[in-house]
C-alpha positions as CSV (number, residue, x, y, z in Angstrom):
1,M,16.2,42.3,16.3
2,P,17.5,39.3,14.4
3,I,14.8,37.0,13.0
4,A,14.7,33.5,14.5
5,L,14.4,31.0,11.6
6,P,13.2,27.4,12.1
7,Q,16.0,24.8,12.3
8,A,16.5,23.2,9.0
9,Q,16.1,19.4,8.8
10,V,18.9,17.3,7.6
11,L,18.3,14.2,5.5
12,P,20.6,11.3,6.6
13,A,23.6,10.9,4.3
14,A,22.8,7.2,3.6
15,D,19.3,8.0,2.5
16,A,20.5,10.9,0.4
17,A,23.0,8.6,-1.4
18,T,20.3,6.0,-2.1
19,Y,17.8,8.5,-3.4
20,A,20.4,10.2,-5.5
21,E,21.2,6.9,-7.2
22,W,17.6,6.3,-7.9
23,F,17.0,9.8,-9.3
24,A,20.2,9.6,-11.4
25,C,19.1,6.4,-13.0
26,L,15.8,8.0,-14.0
27,A,17.5,11.1,-15.4
28,E,17.1,9.6,-18.9
29,P,13.7,9.8,-20.6
30,V,14.0,6.4,-22.3
31,R,14.4,4.8,-18.9
32,V,11.4,6.7,-17.5
33,R,9.2,5.5,-20.4
34,L,10.6,2.0,-20.1
35,L,9.9,1.8,-16.4
36,H,6.3,3.0,-17.1
37,A,5.8,0.4,-19.7
38,V,7.0,-2.4,-17.3
39,A,5.0,-1.0,-14.4
40,T,1.8,-1.1,-16.4
41,S,2.4,-4.7,-17.5
42,P,1.5,-6.7,-14.4
43,S,2.6,-10.0,-15.9
44,G,5.9,-8.7,-17.2
45,V,7.1,-7.8,-20.7
46,T,9.9,-9.1,-22.8
47,V,12.9,-7.0,-23.9
48,G,11.8,-7.6,-27.5
49,S,8.4,-6.2,-26.8
50,L,9.8,-3.2,-25.1
51,T,11.9,-2.5,-28.2
52,G,8.8,-2.3,-30.2
53,I,6.9,-0.2,-27.6
54,L,9.7,2.3,-27.3
55,G,10.9,2.4,-30.9
56,T,14.5,1.8,-29.8
57,S,17.1,-0.7,-30.9
58,Q,17.5,-4.0,-29.2
59,S,20.9,-3.0,-27.8
60,T,19.6,0.3,-26.5
61,T,16.6,-1.2,-24.8
62,S,18.8,-3.9,-23.2
63,H,21.2,-1.3,-22.0
64,H,18.5,0.7,-20.3
65,V,16.8,-2.4,-18.9
66,R,20.1,-3.4,-17.3
67,K,20.6,0.0,-15.7
68,L,17.1,-0.2,-14.2
69,A,17.8,-3.7,-12.9
70,D,21.1,-2.7,-11.4
71,V,19.4,0.0,-9.2
72,G,16.5,-2.4,-8.4
73,F,13.6,-0.9,-10.2
74,V,13.0,-4.0,-12.3
75,H,13.5,-7.8,-12.0
76,L,14.8,-9.9,-14.9
77,E,14.0,-13.5,-15.6
78,K,15.2,-15.7,-18.5
79,V,12.3,-17.6,-20.0
80,G,13.5,-19.7,-22.9
81,T,15.4,-17.4,-25.2
82,A,13.6,-14.3,-24.0
83,T,14.2,-12.0,-21.0
84,V,11.1,-11.1,-19.2
85,V,11.1,-7.8,-17.3
86,T,8.8,-7.2,-14.3
87,V,8.6,-4.2,-12.0
88,N,10.0,-4.4,-8.4
89,G,6.9,-3.8,-6.3
90,A,9.0,-2.1,-3.6
91,C,9.9,0.8,-5.9
92,C,6.2,1.6,-6.3
93,A,6.2,2.7,-2.7
94,G,9.9,3.6,-2.4
95,L,10.0,6.2,-5.1
96,P,7.1,8.3,-3.8
97,H,8.5,8.0,-0.3
98,A,11.9,9.2,-1.5
99,A,10.3,12.3,-3.2
100,D,8.3,13.0,0.0
101,A,11.4,12.6,2.2
102,V,13.5,15.0,0.0
103,M,10.8,17.6,-0.2
104,G,10.0,17.4,3.5
105,M,6.4,16.3,2.7
106,L,6.0,13.5,5.3
107,G,3.4,15.3,7.4
108,P,-0.2,14.3,7.7
109,R,-2.4,14.4,4.6
110,P,-5.9,15.6,4.5
111,C,-8.8,13.2,4.6
112,C,-10.7,12.2,2.6
113,A,-11.9,11.8,-1.0
114,D,-15.6,12.8,-1.6
115,N,-16.2,10.4,-4.6
116,V,-17.4,7.4,-2.6
117,P,-20.2,5.4,-4.1
118,A,-23.7,6.6,-3.0
119,D,-25.2,3.1,-3.1
120,V,-22.8,1.7,-0.5
121,T,-23.8,1.9,3.1
122,I,-21.2,1.7,5.9
123,R,-22.4,0.6,9.3
124,A,-21.1,-1.1,12.4
125,L,-20.5,-4.8,12.3
126,E,-23.4,-6.8,13.8
127,A,-23.5,-10.4,15.1
128,G,-25.2,-11.6,12.0
129,D,-22.4,-10.3,9.7
130,W,-19.7,-12.7,10.9
131,T,-20.3,-15.4,8.3
132,A,-20.0,-12.8,5.5
133,V,-17.0,-11.2,7.1
134,R,-15.1,-14.5,7.4
135,R,-16.0,-15.4,3.8
136,I,-14.6,-12.2,2.5
137,Y,-11.6,-12.7,4.6
138,G,-11.0,-16.0,2.8
139,E,-11.3,-14.2,-0.5
140,G,-8.6,-11.8,0.6
141,I,-6.4,-14.7,1.5
142,A,-6.9,-16.2,-1.9
143,T,-5.3,-13.2,-3.6
144,G,-1.9,-14.2,-2.2
145,T,-1.0,-10.6,-1.5
146,G,-3.7,-9.5,0.9
147,T,-2.4,-11.1,4.1
148,F,0.2,-13.5,5.4
149,D,-2.6,-15.6,6.8
150,T,-3.3,-18.8,5.0
151,A,-6.4,-19.8,6.9
152,V,-9.4,-17.7,8.0
153,P,-9.3,-16.9,11.7
154,T,-12.2,-18.0,13.9
155,R,-14.9,-15.6,14.8
156,K,-13.7,-15.9,18.4
157,A,-10.2,-14.9,17.5
158,L,-11.3,-11.9,15.4
159,D,-13.8,-10.8,18.1
160,A,-11.0,-10.8,20.7
161,K,-8.6,-9.0,18.4
162,W,-10.7,-6.2,16.9
163,L,-11.6,-3.1,18.9
164,P,-15.4,-3.2,19.5
165,E,-16.0,0.4,18.4
166,H,-13.9,0.2,15.2
167,R,-15.5,-2.7,13.2
168,W,-17.3,-1.7,10.0
169,V,-19.0,-3.4,7.1
170,A,-20.0,-2.2,3.7
171,E,-23.4,-3.1,2.6
172,L,-24.7,-3.1,-1.0
173,S,-28.3,-4.0,-1.8
174,G,-28.6,-5.7,1.6
175,Q,-25.4,-7.8,1.1
176,V,-22.2,-7.3,3.1
177,V,-19.5,-6.7,0.5
178,G,-16.5,-5.6,2.6
179,W,-15.2,-4.9,6.1
180,A,-12.7,-2.8,7.9
181,A,-11.4,-3.2,11.5
182,A,-8.8,-1.8,13.8
183,S,-6.8,-3.6,16.5
184,P,-4.7,-2.3,19.4
185,V,-0.9,-2.4,18.8
186,S,-0.1,-2.7,22.5
187,D,-1.6,-2.9,25.9
188,R,0.7,-0.2,27.2
189,D,-1.1,3.1,28.1
190,C,1.3,5.2,26.0
191,Y,0.1,3.4,22.8
192,S,-3.6,3.6,23.7
193,G,-4.2,5.9,20.7
194,V,-2.4,3.7,18.1
195,A,-4.2,1.0,16.2
196,E,-3.4,-1.5,13.4
197,T,-6.0,-1.4,10.6
198,S,-7.3,-4.0,8.1
199,V,-9.7,-3.8,5.2
200,C,-11.0,-6.5,2.9
201,I,-13.4,-6.3,-0.1
202,A,-15.4,-9.1,-1.6
203,E,-13.9,-10.3,-4.9
204,E,-16.7,-9.4,-7.2
205,H,-17.0,-5.8,-5.7
206,R,-13.4,-4.7,-5.9
207,G,-12.5,-1.6,-7.8
208,R,-15.8,0.3,-7.4
209,G,-15.0,2.4,-4.3
210,V,-16.2,0.1,-1.5
211,G,-12.7,0.2,0.1
212,K,-12.6,4.0,-0.1
213,A,-16.0,4.2,1.6
214,L,-14.9,1.9,4.3
215,L,-11.6,3.6,5.0
216,R,-13.3,7.0,5.0
217,K,-15.6,5.9,7.8
218,Q,-12.8,4.2,9.6
219,V,-10.5,7.1,9.8
220,A,-13.3,9.6,10.6
221,A,-14.4,7.4,13.5
222,A,-10.9,7.0,14.7
223,D,-10.4,10.7,14.8
224,D,-13.6,11.2,16.7
225,A,-12.6,8.5,19.2
226,G,-9.2,10.1,19.9
227,L,-7.0,7.5,18.1
228,W,-4.0,9.6,17.0
229,T,-2.2,7.1,14.8
230,L,-3.5,4.4,12.4
231,Q,-0.9,2.0,10.9
232,T,-0.9,-0.8,8.5
233,S,1.4,-3.0,6.5
234,I,0.7,-3.9,2.8
235,F,2.5,-6.2,0.4
236,T,4.6,-4.3,-2.1
237,E,2.7,-6.1,-4.9
238,N,-0.6,-4.8,-3.6
239,R,-0.6,-1.5,-5.5
240,A,-4.4,-1.0,-5.3
241,G,-4.2,-1.3,-1.5
242,L,-1.3,1.2,-1.3
243,A,-3.2,3.7,-3.5
244,L,-6.4,3.2,-1.4
245,H,-4.6,4.0,1.9
246,H,-2.8,7.0,0.4
247,S,-6.2,8.4,-0.7
248,V,-7.4,8.7,2.9
249,G,-4.3,10.3,4.4
250,Y,-1.9,7.4,5.0
251,R,1.8,8.1,4.2
252,T,4.6,5.6,3.4
253,V,6.9,5.2,6.4
254,G,9.2,2.6,4.8
255,V,9.6,-0.9,3.3
256,R,10.3,-4.0,5.4
257,E,12.3,-6.3,3.3
258,R,11.6,-10.1,3.4
259,I,9.6,-9.6,6.6
260,A,7.7,-12.9,6.5
261,Q,6.9,-15.8,4.2
262,R,3.7,-16.8,2.6
263,D,3.5,-20.3,1.2
264,G,7.3,-20.5,1.3
265,T,7.9,-17.2,-0.5
266,W,9.5,-14.2,1.2
267,H,7.6,-10.9,0.8
268,D,8.4,-7.2,1.4
269,T,5.7,-5.0,3.0
270,V,5.2,-1.3,2.9
271,V,4.6,0.3,6.3
272,L,2.0,3.1,6.2
273,E,0.6,5.3,8.9
274,R,-2.0,8.1,9.3
275,R,-1.6,10.7,12.0
276,S,-4.9,12.3,13.1
277,P,-5.1,16.0,12.3
278,V,-7.4,16.3,15.3
279,N,-5.1,14.8,17.9
């Protein structure tokens, strides 16, 4: 009896052409090292500095920088007589997504990391937490890459928007230092298990695992409650936010180019989602 093999998936031709162009550009060790040097220099780096870092000639460095710019991995800006090179934030999400797409690895990821800080307590948001929550929301707005909001929503607006059973705060030494919440994406019954998530950490407590602890609680509670998909949008420049969501099982769905303006500047956002392994 012949064996029935699963139907092979076919990557769309347009996507394949785009990814092939990206991979071809990086099929050169000097460009890989150059892109790494630029990506780890948040404020940008001059072509002259890259020449010293890589140990290559000025003409060789300029050639490879131009190749990366042509594909869209880096941006170039003339500042006086120097050319400043900065990474294109969209490629930070686009490259992993391309690799996942080509390798067929876009299924759900396991949750979650165990290395959350032991001194951080995650609990349900209470009435007395709103002042701290709105203050932290304001600190997120101040980053310029946390949200398109330019003013902190009122308590009434947030209370009406957020799902009552999916509001969490992180507490450290009795102080609220972060929050996470989920909102329905639609009032249609077919989307009852889909929610849009948000998370925000107090400025002085970022980078110590508070966000990871919040999201760990958020996705576990969502699974228990029968929510089958969590989704969010993150500025391409917000690499810490992207890494945080990937760590709890979110996958990159795509990049929305110039989706909205913040203070007169267009921004791209990365669309991520997490499919519950339970539902």
